[in-house]
N, C-alpha and C positions, 0 to 999 in steps of 0.2 A: 707746687700744685696749682693748676689753672682753675678757671672758673667752671662751675657746673654747666653742662650742656643739656643733659637729659635727666629729669627727675621722675621717679615712679611712685605714685601714691596708691597704696592698697587701702581701701575703705570698706566698711560694712554699712549698708544703707539703713540699717536699723538705728544707727547713730546719727540721725539727721541734724541734731543740734550740736554735734561735736565740733570743736574748733580746729580739727586737724586739716580741713580743707583750706581754711584761712592761713594756717601756718605754711602749708605747702605752696599756696599761691604767692604769699609774701616772699618766700625764699626764691621761687621761680622768677618773680619780677625783679628782685634785687640782683640776681645773678644772670638775668636775661636768658634763662634756660627754658627749654620746652618742658611742659608738665603733662604727664599722662596719668589720668585717674582711672584705675581699674576697680570697679565695684564688683566684687566676687560674692555671689550669694550661695550659702551652703544649701545643699539639697534639702527640700522640704519633705521629710519623711511622712508627714500627715497626709500628703497628697495620695499616697498609696492606698489610703482608706476609702477614697472616692472612686466612683465609676469612671471608666476611661474617658468618656466624653466630658464629664464634669471636671475631671482632673486637668485636661488640656485647657479648658476655659479658665479655670482658677489660676493655673500656672501663667497663662497669657495676661490676665488682669493684673496679677502680682508683678510681672515683668514690666508691663506698660506703666503702672503707677511709679515704679522706681525709675524707669526710663525717662518719664516726664520730669521727675524731680532732678535727675542728674543733668538733663538738658538745660533746665533753668539755672543750675549752678554754673554750667559751662558758659551760658550767655552772660552771667554776671562777671565771671572772670575775664571773658573776652573784653567786656566793657572797661575793665580795670587795666587792660593792656597785657594780659597774661596769655601766652601762647599755649593753649590747652587742648587736649583731646581726651575723649572719654570712652569707656568700654563697660558694658554690663554683661556678665556671664555667670552661668551656674558653676559651682565648684564642688565636684564630687570628692576631691582630695585637696583640701585647702593648701596644705604645705607644698605639695607637688605642683599645684597650679601656680602658686606664687613664684616658685623657683623657675618654672617654665617661662614666666614673664621676664625674668632676668635674662634668660638665654635669648629671648626674642628681641627685647628692647635695648639690652646692654646699657642700663642707666648708670649714672654716676652715684646715685643715692636712692635707697629705698626709704620711703616715708610711711609711717603707720602710727596710729594711736596706741599707746600702752594699754594692753588688755589685762586688767587686774584679775588674778585668780586666787582662790582661797588656798590656805596652807594644805588643807586636806586634799583638794583636787590636785595640787602640785605634787603631792606625795605619790599619786597613782598615775597621773598623766603629764606628759611634757607640754607645757603651755606653748601656744603658737609662737609667741614672741621669743621664747627660749630656742625653739627650733630654728627660727630665722637667724638668731645670733650665732648659732652653731654652724649653719650651712649656707648662709647668704654669701655669694661671691663679691658683694659690694658692701660699703658701709651702710649701716642700718640706723636711721634717724627715728627714734621712738618718742612721740610727742606726749608729754604729760604735764600736769599742773596747769594753773591759770596764769600763764605768763604772756607777754606781748607776742603777737604773731611773728614778728621779726625779732630775734634775740638781741639784747643789748649787752649782755655779759656772758662770755663763754669761758669755761675753765677746762683745761686739759689735765686730766689725772694721769700721772706717770708713775713708773716704778724706778726708784733711784738705785736699787740694788743692781750690781753688775754680775751677780752670781749665775743668773739664769741665761742659757744660750739664747741668742736672738733678742734679748730684752732691749738692747740699744736700738735695734732696727724697729721694734714695735713702738718704742718711745718716739722715734723719729716720725713714724707714720701717724701716730696720735697727734703729735704737735703740728705736723704739716696740715692735717685735716682740720684741726682747731684753728690754725692760722688762716686757712682758706675760708672757713665759715665766718670767722670774725671779720676778715677783710671784706667779704662780699656783703655782709650785713652791717658794716661800719660799727662793729661791737668791740667792747673791751675784751682783751685776751688775758686770762690769768693762768698760772701754772701751779699745780698742787701735787704734793706727795704726802700720803698718810702713812706714818711710820708706826707699825704695830709692835711695841716693845715685847709683849708677852710671847709672840711667835718666835722672835729671835732668841729669847732666853730659853725657851723649851727646846729649840733646835741646836743649842750650843753645847759643846763638850769641852770648852776651854777651861772650865774650872773657875772662871771669874764670878765674882758676886754679881747680883742683879745690877747694883749701882755702877760697878766698874764696867760691865758689859754695855749697859745702857749709854754711859758717857762716851765710851770708845766707839760703839756702833753708830750712835747718833751723829757724832762729829764726822765720821767717814761718809755716812749717807748724805748729810747736809752739804758737804763739800761737793759730792757727786751731783746732787740736785742743783746746786748753784752754778756749776759748770754747764749743766744742761740748759738752765735758764739763760745764761749769758750767751750761749751759742745761738739761741733764737731771739736774742735782744728783748727778752721779757723785762719790763721795768722792775726795779727792786720792790716797789709797792704792790706789785701783782704776783709776787713769788710767795707761795704759802707752804711751809714745811710744818705739818701738824702731827700730833700724836693721837693714836687711837686705832681701833679696828677700821679698815677702809670703808665698810658699809656705813657704820655709825658716823665716822669722821666726815665722810663726803656728804652725807645727809645733813649733818649739822652745819657744815660749811656752806652748802648750797642755800640752806634756809637763812642763815645769818647774813650772808653777803648777797642775797637775792640774785643768785645765778639763774640764768635762763636755760643754759645747756651745759651738760657735763660730757666731755669727749673722753672716751675710755677705750682701752684695748680689749680685744677678745681673742682667745686662743682656740682655734678650730682643731678638732680631733676627727680625722677621717673615719675612725671606727665608731664614733658616737658615744664612747664610754666616758670620756673625760668631761667633767662638769664645768668646763671652761672657766676655771678658777672662780667658782660661783659668784664672785664679787660683782661682775657685770650683770649677771642674771638677777641676783637678788636686789641689786641697787634699784631696779625698776620699780619695786614696791615700797621703797624707802624715801627716795628723793622727791622734792616738791617741784621738779622741773623736767625738762626733756633730756634724753640720753642719746648721744651719737656714738655708736660702737664701731670701732675700726678693726 
């Protein structure tokens, strides 16, 4: 996989103190890529309560304030040597407008800050970040945590099981994306597989005891994982075969080893019914770092 050529940053101007612009700029400079910042503003429903003349004046003042701020950010980034363009627009349908930007710009990567949503809200509404994970045609880089703008440690989270069709191909895409990010940022590359014992036991009809199944299954999966690591020349000290539920295990690993980015796979379902193995979706609210979903 080659270097990034075009990066697309989607930002909300209400988050003026967010580090996401610094993250996007650092990555653009490291990879010598063009950076386009699209500041999409949700429609202001309160404007409908004003008289038409006042509504237009208020709308224009609101836009001009944000336009001035965005212009200042662009000047600072140009001074740092970043090839950047900016755009300010109203978004009547945020999900659709973001996907339209993909079609127009054809970026290598979408960058956005993780938007934390409550459990209650997630029960009734699909978060914007989840929507992008499900439908984005390009990898999604969701920035979270208080890590360096340019990552120093990148971990690729893979699935060692060979039972699922297409799993090898997804693993390869995840690792290639992680390798590319690590190389462009001069970061350490780690490889991790979280083995959930209870899931295998519940799905088994072999009649084996838990200890027998665990010992047999773990050995087979660990051998598969080590072959994968060897194929991509991951050093032994950066290969991590851990036990536990993926969400909890990844969160603990990222926190303990001070990871800056977790690169994970995402399974897209055209019908929109499959919850993309909720691991990637729910990991957003658990890990203390950024997530790059492939």
